[in-house]
C-alpha positions, 0 to 999 in steps of 0.5 A: 485500496478503493482510492488506489483502484479508482485512480489506477494508482501504483500501490507498490510505488507508495510502499517502496516510498517512491510515491506519496499517499493519494488518500486523505490522511492526518500528519500522524498517519503519514508519519506512521506510514513513513516509519513502516516504509523506512523500516521493514518495507525496505527489506521486502523484495520486489516479488514480496511487494507485488504479492502484498499489493495483489493481496491488498487490491483483492482482499475485499473480494475475498471477504465477499466469498465467505 
Protein backbone atom coordinates (compact mmCIF):
# COMPACT_ATOMS: atom_id res chain seq x y z
CA UNK A 1 0.00 0.00 0.00
CA UNK A 2 2.97 2.29 0.53
CA UNK A 3 3.63 2.26 -3.23
CA UNK A 4 0.00 3.02 -4.06
CA UNK A 5 0.01 5.89 -1.55
CA UNK A 6 3.30 7.28 -2.85
CA UNK A 7 2.04 7.27 -6.44
CA UNK A 8 -1.52 8.32 -5.54
CA UNK A 9 -2.58 5.22 -7.47
CA UNK A 10 -6.08 3.82 -7.75
CA UNK A 11 -6.22 0.57 -5.79
CA UNK A 12 -9.91 0.13 -6.66
CA UNK A 13 -9.07 0.10 -10.37
CA UNK A 14 -6.52 -2.60 -9.66
CA UNK A 15 -8.95 -4.63 -7.55
CA UNK A 16 -11.53 -4.41 -10.34
CA UNK A 17 -8.97 -5.68 -12.82
CA UNK A 18 -8.88 -2.36 -14.70
CA UNK A 19 -5.25 -1.59 -13.85
CA UNK A 20 -2.04 -3.56 -13.62
CA UNK A 21 -0.19 -3.81 -10.30
CA UNK A 22 2.32 -1.03 -9.80
CA UNK A 23 4.47 -2.93 -7.34
CA UNK A 24 7.33 -5.26 -8.15
CA UNK A 25 5.95 -8.78 -8.20
CA UNK A 26 6.83 -12.18 -9.49
CA UNK A 27 4.85 -13.92 -12.22
CA UNK A 28 3.37 -16.31 -9.64
CA UNK A 29 2.21 -13.40 -7.44
CA UNK A 30 0.57 -11.75 -10.44
CA UNK A 31 -1.18 -15.03 -11.26
CA UNK A 32 -2.53 -15.30 -7.71
CA UNK A 33 -3.73 -11.68 -7.77
CA UNK A 34 -5.40 -12.25 -11.15
CA UNK A 35 -7.16 -15.39 -9.86
CA UNK A 36 -8.52 -13.36 -6.93
CA UNK A 37 -9.67 -10.56 -9.22
CA UNK A 38 -11.29 -13.00 -11.65
CA UNK A 39 -12.84 -14.95 -8.79
CA UNK A 40 -14.37 -13.41 -5.72
CA UNK A 41 -13.56 -9.75 -6.39
CA UNK A 42 -15.86 -9.72 -9.44
CA UNK A 43 -18.76 -10.39 -7.05
CA UNK A 44 -17.94 -7.49 -4.71
CA UNK A 45 -19.96 -4.29 -5.10
CA UNK A 46 -18.35 -0.91 -5.77
CA UNK A 47 -19.31 0.18 -2.26
CA UNK A 48 -17.62 -2.88 -0.76
CA UNK A 49 -14.51 -2.31 -2.89
CA UNK A 50 -14.34 1.29 -1.71
CA UNK A 51 -14.54 0.08 1.90
CA UNK A 52 -11.80 -2.49 1.29
CA UNK A 53 -9.61 0.15 -0.37
CA UNK A 54 -10.14 2.57 2.52
CA UNK A 55 -9.17 -0.14 4.99
CA UNK A 56 -6.10 -1.10 2.95
CA UNK A 57 -4.95 2.51 2.69
CA UNK A 58 -5.26 3.10 6.44
CA UNK A 59 -4.57 -0.26 8.11
CA UNK A 60 -1.01 0.77 8.93
CA UNK A 61 -2.37 3.73 10.90
CA UNK A 62 -4.62 1.42 12.90
CA UNK A 63 -1.72 -0.78 13.99
CA UNK A 64 0.20 2.29 15.22
CA UNK A 65 -2.63 3.17 17.64
CA UNK A 66 -2.34 -0.12 19.54
